[in-house]
C-alpha positions in Angstrom: 4.8 9.8 -40.0 6.3 10.8 -43.3 4.6 9.2 -46.4 5.8 9.2 -50.0 2.3 9.8 -52.0 2.8 12.3 -54.8 -0.5 13.9 -56.1 -4.2 13.8 -55.0 -7.0 15.5 -56.7 -10.0 16.7 -54.7 -13.2 17.7 -56.3 -15.3 20.3 -54.8 -14.0 23.1 -52.4 -16.6 23.1 -49.8 -16.0 22.9 -46.0 -15.6 19.2 -45.8 -14.0 18.6 -49.3 -11.3 21.3 -48.2 -11.0 19.6 -44.8 -10.1 16.4 -46.3 -7.8 17.8 -48.8 -5.8 19.6 -46.0 -5.8 16.2 -44.2 -4.3 14.3 -47.1 -1.8 16.9 -47.6 -0.1 15.5 -44.7 0.6 12.4 -46.7 0.8 13.8 -50.2 3.5 16.1 -51.9 0.9 18.0 -53.8 -3.1 18.1 -53.4 -5.1 19.9 -55.9 -8.6 21.1 -55.1 -10.9 21.5 -58.3 -13.6 24.3 -57.6 -15.8 26.2 -59.7 -16.1 29.5 -58.3 -13.5 32.1 -58.5 -13.8 33.4 -55.0 -13.0 30.0 -53.5 -10.2 29.6 -56.0 -8.8 32.9 -54.8 -9.5 32.2 -51.1 -7.8 28.6 -51.2 -4.7 29.9 -53.1 -4.4 32.6 -50.6 -4.0 30.0 -47.7 -7.3 30.1 -46.2 -10.7 29.1 -47.6 -12.3 32.0 -46.1 -15.6 31.1 -47.9 -16.4 27.9 -46.1 -13.7 27.5 -43.4 -12.7 31.1 -42.2 -9.7 31.4 -40.0 -8.4 27.9 -40.9 -5.2 28.0 -42.3 -4.3 25.5 -45.2 -1.2 23.6 -45.8 1.2 25.1 -48.2 1.2 21.9 -50.5 -2.6 22.5 -51.3 -3.9 24.6 -54.2 -6.9 25.2 -56.1 -7.6 24.9 -59.9 -10.6 25.7 -62.0 -10.3 23.1 -64.6 -8.8 19.8 -65.6 -6.7 21.5 -68.1 -4.6 22.9 -65.3 -3.7 19.1 -64.5 -2.3 18.5 -68.0 1.2 17.9 -66.9 0.4 16.4 -63.4 -2.3 13.7 -64.4 0.3 10.8 -64.4 1.3 11.7 -60.8 -2.3 11.5 -59.4 -2.8 8.5 -56.8 -6.0 9.3 -55.4 -9.3 11.1 -56.2 -11.6 12.5 -53.5 -15.1 13.6 -54.5 -16.3 16.2 -52.1 -19.4 16.9 -54.2 -23.0 16.7 -52.5 -25.2 14.0 -53.8 -27.1 16.3 -56.0 -24.0 17.2 -57.9 -22.5 13.6 -58.5 -24.5 13.0 -61.7 -24.0 16.4 -63.5 -20.3 16.8 -62.7 -19.3 13.1 -63.4 -21.4 12.9 -66.6 -19.7 16.2 -67.9 -16.5 15.2 -67.0 -16.6 11.2 -67.6 -13.9 11.1 -70.0 -11.3 12.8 -67.6 -12.2 10.6 -64.8 -12.2 7.4 -66.9 -8.6 8.2 -67.8 -7.6 7.9 -64.1 -9.9 4.9 -63.3 -8.3 3.0 -66.2 -5.1 3.6 -64.3 -6.6 2.1 -61.3 -6.7 5.2 -59.3 -8.9 4.9 -56.2 -11.6 7.3 -55.2 -13.0 8.4 -51.9 -16.6 9.8 -52.0 -17.8 12.1 -49.2 -21.5 12.7 -50.1 -24.1 11.9 -47.3 -27.4 11.9 -49.2 -30.0 9.9 -51.2 -31.3 11.1 -54.6 -34.8 12.2 -54.2 -35.7 11.2 -58.0 -34.0 7.9 -58.4 -34.2 7.0 -54.5 -30.5 5.9 -55.2 -27.7 6.2 -52.7 -24.2 7.8 -53.8 -22.7 4.2 -54.5 -25.4 3.6 -56.8 -24.9 6.8 -58.7 -21.2 6.3 -59.2 -21.7 2.6 -60.2 -24.1 3.5 -62.9 -21.6 5.8 -64.2 -18.5 3.6 -64.0 -19.8 0.1 -63.9 -16.4 -1.5 -64.7 -14.6 0.3 -61.7 -16.9 -0.4 -58.7 -14.0 -1.9 -56.7 -11.9 1.5 -56.9 -14.8 3.5 -55.1 -14.8 3.9 -51.4 -17.1 5.9 -49.4 -16.1 8.0 -46.2 -18.6 8.5 -43.5 -18.7 9.4 -39.6 -18.5 11.9 -36.9 -16.2 14.4 -38.4 -16.9 18.2 -38.5 -14.7 20.0 -41.2 -13.4 22.7 -38.8 -12.4 20.1 -36.2 -10.4 18.3 -38.8 -8.8 21.4 -39.6 -7.9 21.8 -36.0 -6.2 18.3 -35.9 -8.8 17.2 -33.3 -8.7 13.2 -33.0 -11.3 11.9 -35.5 -12.5 8.3 -36.3 -14.5 7.5 -39.4 -15.8 4.6 -41.3 -14.5 3.8 -44.9 -16.6 1.4 -46.8 -15.9 -0.3 -50.2 -15.8 -3.7 -52.1 -12.1 -4.4 -52.2 -10.0 -5.2 -49.3 -6.7 -4.1 -51.1 -8.3 -0.9 -52.3 -9.6 0.0 -48.8 -6.3 -0.8 -47.0 -4.3 1.4 -49.7 -6.8 4.2 -49.4 -6.8 4.1 -45.4 -3.0 4.3 -45.5 -3.4 7.6 -47.7 -6.1 9.0 -45.3 -4.8 8.2 -42.0 -2.3 10.3 -39.9 -1.7 11.3 -36.3 -5.1 12.7 -35.6 -7.2 10.8 -38.3 -8.2 7.0 -38.5 -10.5 5.0 -40.4 -12.2 1.7 -39.9 -12.9 -0.5 -42.7 -16.0 -1.9 -43.7 -17.8 -3.8 -46.7 -21.4 -2.6 -45.7 -21.5 0.2 -48.2 -25.2 0.7 -47.9 -25.3 0.7 -44.2 -22.4 3.2 -44.0 -24.0 5.6 -46.6 -27.6 5.3 -45.0 -26.3 6.0 -41.7 -24.6 9.3 -43.0 -27.6 10.2 -45.1 -30.4 9.6 -42.7 -28.7 11.2 -39.6 -28.9 14.5 -41.4 -32.5 14.4 -41.2 -32.4 13.6 -37.5 -29.9 16.5 -37.1 -32.5 18.6 -38.5 -34.9 17.3 -35.7 -32.3 17.9 -33.2 -32.2 21.6 -34.3 -36.0 22.0 -34.0 -36.0 20.4 -30.6 -33.4 22.6 -29.3 -34.9 25.6 -31.0 -38.2 24.9 -29.3 -36.6 24.8 -26.1 -36.4 21.3 -25.2 -33.5 19.7 -23.6 -31.5 16.5 -22.9 -34.3 14.2 -22.3 -36.2 15.1 -25.5 -32.9 14.9 -27.5 -32.0 11.4 -26.2 -35.6 10.3 -26.9 -35.3 11.4 -30.5 -31.9 9.8 -31.0 -33.0 6.5 -29.7 -36.2 6.2 -31.5 -34.5 7.7 -34.6 -31.9 5.0 -34.7 -34.9 2.4 -34.6 -36.4 4.0 -37.6 -33.0 4.1 -39.4 -32.8 0.3 -38.9 -36.2 0.1 -40.9 -34.6 1.7 -43.8 -31.5 -0.4 -43.6 -33.7 -3.6 -44.1 -34.8 -2.3 -47.3 -31.3 -1.9 -48.6 -30.1 -5.1 -46.9 -27.7 -3.0 -44.6 -26.3 -4.7 -41.7 -27.9 -3.5 -38.3 -24.7 -3.3 -36.5 -23.3 -0.7 -39.0 -26.0 1.8 -37.7 -24.6 1.4 -34.2 -21.0 2.4 -35.4 -19.3 5.5 -36.4 -21.3 6.2 -39.5 -24.4 5.8 -37.7 -24.9 6.3 -34.0 -21.5 8.1 -33.9 -22.3 10.6 -36.5 -25.9 11.1 -35.2 -24.7 11.8 -31.8 -22.2 14.4 -33.2 -24.6 16.3 -35.5 -27.6 16.4 -32.9 -25.5 17.7 -30.0 -22.6 19.6 -31.6 -22.9 23.2 -32.6 -21.2 23.0 -35.8 -23.8 21.1 -38.0 -25.3 22.8 -40.9 -28.3 20.5 -40.5 -28.8 21.1 -36.7 -28.6 24.9 -37.5 -31.1 24.6 -40.2 -33.5 22.9 -37.7 -33.0 25.8 -35.3 -33.8 28.4 -37.8 -37.0 26.3 -38.6 -38.0 26.4 -35.0 -38.0 30.2 -35.1 -40.6 30.0 -37.7 -38.7 30.5 -40.9 -39.5 28.5 -44.0 -37.2 25.9 -45.3 -37.1 27.3 -48.7 -36.2 30.8 -47.3 -33.3 29.4 -45.2 -32.0 27.3 -48.2 -31.9 30.1 -50.7 -30.2 32.4 -48.2 -27.1 30.4 -47.6 -24.2 28.8 -50.0 -23.5 25.7 -48.1 -25.5 22.6 -48.9 -27.8 21.2 -46.3 -28.0 17.6 -47.3 -30.8 16.7 -45.0 -33.4 19.0 -46.9 -33.5 16.9 -50.0 -32.7 13.7 -48.2 -36.0 14.2 -46.3 -37.9 14.1 -49.4 -36.2 10.9 -50.5 -36.8 9.4 -47.1 -40.5 10.1 -47.5 -40.7 8.7 -50.8 -38.8 5.5 -49.6 -41.3 5.3 -47.0 -44.2 5.4 -49.3 -42.7 3.0 -51.8 -41.6 0.3 -49.2 -44.1 0.9 -46.5 -41.5 2.1 -43.9 -43.0 3.2 -40.7 -40.8 6.2 -39.7 -42.8 8.8 -37.9 -39.8 11.1 -36.9 -38.7 11.2 -40.6 -42.4 11.7 -41.9 -42.5 14.6 -39.4 -39.6 16.4 -40.5 -40.8 16.1 -44.2 -44.1 17.7 -43.2 -42.0 20.6 -41.7 -39.9 21.0 -44.7 -42.3 20.3 -47.6 -45.8 21.1 -46.1 -45.0 24.0 -43.9 -46.4 22.2 -40.7 -45.4 24.1 -37.5 -42.6 22.0 -35.9 -44.2 22.2 -32.4 -47.5 20.8 -33.8 -45.5 17.7 -35.3 -43.9 17.0 -31.7 -47.4 17.3 -30.0 -48.8 14.9 -32.6 -46.0 12.3 -32.0 -46.6 12.7 -28.2 -50.3 11.8 -28.6 -49.9 8.6 -30.5 -50.9 5.4 -28.5 -48.3 3.5 -26.5 -46.5 0.6 -28.4 -44.0 -2.1 -27.5 -40.5 -0.7 -27.8 -39.3 -3.6 -29.9 -41.4 -4.3 -32.7 
């Protein structure tokens, strides 16, 4: 289905940012990816982001840029901004380039945010970070989350996701820009629920990797997913999120994908932990961001602050930040006294 959108700007050339850029290039005449590294810049402009998505050919109307200056004659044509930055990079980047972004927001250009995390210092979700920076333009921000591996989007596998925001007209307009024959979004107003599901499932994906790495199988994984959702709901209460959101695409859907699929960075991280490697060693040895690592710290601090009972999340924190052996954590969980399932 041919659409007549002109230009989109994607900030960040990681795997997911690149895959969404390629996705929207189905609807836009030009898509520019703003990146900071020369090797990513050269790779994208060669037609394949070999750094993050090797062997995945990019559409020809997609190109990389290294600065806003390269957009000087194209700014007026921009109709959509996509932020593919991880949670930890939101404040540094958007504070530095606030003037550039404001010039677009003042023209009512909508923003799609892809981050899935919680800031471990402020304990804020991505919407809080963006709204603090741009309080007059909250209705222009939307948040995309759901079961969507970047490489499978590149392969045009049918994918469904949640798009949350405050304004129905903005949500409907952005949905039209994103949707194509193989990608569809469902709209939601529960921003906190969508963001919490996307952030917290990364921690449970690490747990899924540990379980698999230690040799446990389907029974154990199903138990972890089920109890993990119960714990996620307790975080949701603190943020006044809607319980049903956690059973949707951005909660249960994303959780099932990242704990069972082999393409999850967080799950792969958990598998390496099960081999006896230390968290910091793994993090420092790779370029891709493992959002679940910092989110586990944030989740633990939320538990302490709001007295949230979340034993799986606390156990993962102990593995990551206190170097507890993963098998010891599982054994401890199994030794806890029996409780009523619904409490």
